[in-house]
C-alpha positions in Angstrom: -0.5 3.9 15.8 0.3 1.2 13.2 -1.9 0.8 10.2 -4.1 -2.4 9.9 -2.2 -4.5 7.4 -3.2 -8.0 6.3 -0.9 -10.9 5.8 -2.7 -12.3 2.8 -1.7 -9.5 0.4 1.5 -7.7 -0.5 2.2 -5.0 2.1 3.3 -2.4 -0.4 0.0 -2.7 -2.2 -1.9 -2.1 1.1 0.3 0.9 1.8 -0.5 2.3 -1.6 -4.2 1.8 -1.0 -4.0 3.5 2.4 -2.1 6.5 1.0 -4.6 6.8 -1.9 -7.5 6.7 0.6 -5.8 9.4 2.7 -5.5 11.5 -0.4 -9.2 11.1 -1.2 -10.2 11.8 2.4 -8.2 15.0 2.4 -5.5 13.9 4.8 -3.0 14.9 2.1 -4.1 17.8 -0.1 -3.5 18.2 -3.8 -0.1 19.9 -4.2 0.7 19.2 -0.6 3.8 17.6 0.7 3.6 14.1 2.2 5.7 12.9 5.1 9.1 11.3 4.4 9.6 7.6 3.8 10.9 7.2 7.3 8.1 9.0 8.9 5.4 7.0 7.0 7.3 3.7 7.6 7.4 4.5 11.3 3.7 5.4 11.4 2.7 2.2 9.5 5.2 0.1 11.4 6.8 -1.3 8.2 10.3 -1.4 6.8 11.3 1.9 5.1 12.2 -0.1 1.9 8.6 -1.4 1.7 7.3 2.2 2.1 9.7 3.3 -0.5 8.4 0.7 -3.0 4.8 1.9 -2.3 5.7 5.5 -2.9 7.7 4.7 -6.0 4.6 2.9 -7.4 2.4 5.9 -6.6 5.0 8.1 -8.4 4.8 5.8 -11.4 1.0 6.2 -11.5 1.4 10.0 -11.5 -0.4 10.4 -8.2 2.7 11.5 -6.3 5.7 13.4 -7.7 9.2 14.1 -6.3 11.1 17.3 -6.1 14.7 16.4 -5.6 15.6 18.2 -2.4 12.1 19.1 -1.2 10.4 15.7 -0.9 7.3 14.1 -2.4 4.1 15.9 -3.2 0.5 15.0 -4.2 -0.5 15.8 -7.8 -2.7 18.7 -8.5 -4.3 17.0 -11.5 -8.0 17.1 -10.6 -8.9 14.8 -13.4 -6.5 12.1 -12.2 -7.7 12.5 -8.6 -11.3 12.2 -9.6 -10.5 9.1 -11.7 -8.7 7.6 -8.7 -11.6 8.3 -6.4 -14.1 6.7 -8.9 -11.9 3.7 -9.4 -11.6 3.0 -5.7 -15.3 3.4 -5.3 -16.0 0.9 -8.1 -13.6 -1.5 -6.4 -15.4 -1.2 -3.1 -18.8 -1.7 -4.8 -17.5 -4.7 -6.7 -16.1 -6.3 -3.5 -19.4 -5.6 -1.7 -21.5 -7.3 -4.4 -19.1 -10.2 -4.5 -19.5 -10.7 -0.7 -23.2 -10.3 -0.8 -23.5 -12.9 -3.6 -21.3 -15.3 -1.6 -23.9 -14.9 1.2 -26.6 -16.0 -1.2 -28.3 -12.7 -2.0 -29.5 -12.0 -5.5 -29.2 -8.5 -7.0 -32.8 -7.5 -6.1 -32.3 -8.5 -2.5 -29.0 -6.6 -2.4 -30.7 -3.5 -3.8 -33.5 -3.8 -1.3 -31.0 -4.1 1.7 -29.0 -1.1 0.4 -32.1 1.0 0.0 -33.3 0.1 3.5 -29.8 0.9 4.9 -29.8 4.3 3.2 -33.2 5.2 4.6 -32.1 4.3 8.1 -28.9 6.4 7.7 -30.8 9.5 6.5 -33.3 9.1 9.5 -30.5 9.4 12.0 
């Protein structure tokens, strides 16, 4: 099943974000091998060169590393993984606040809505 990719942003960045999220969710475990470029490109329905660029960028960040004949693997650096998780969470929170402010909500109203939503979630 193809990944949901948007036309308004570079595809390789979206691929990087998706792989990072899969790492955080546990789809790819620390120290575990990730599928080949061709497999991932086929799954995402993108050109293998685009997937290669995304994986190369992830290697540059230290999140993924290559072993010449064995493939690519996820880092086992727990500090780096924790930092990545925190960074992604902060990005989502920032985007949420930006969207809510564009709708005309002030910080107090946003907090009130979030608190209400959390209460409803815990009641279910």
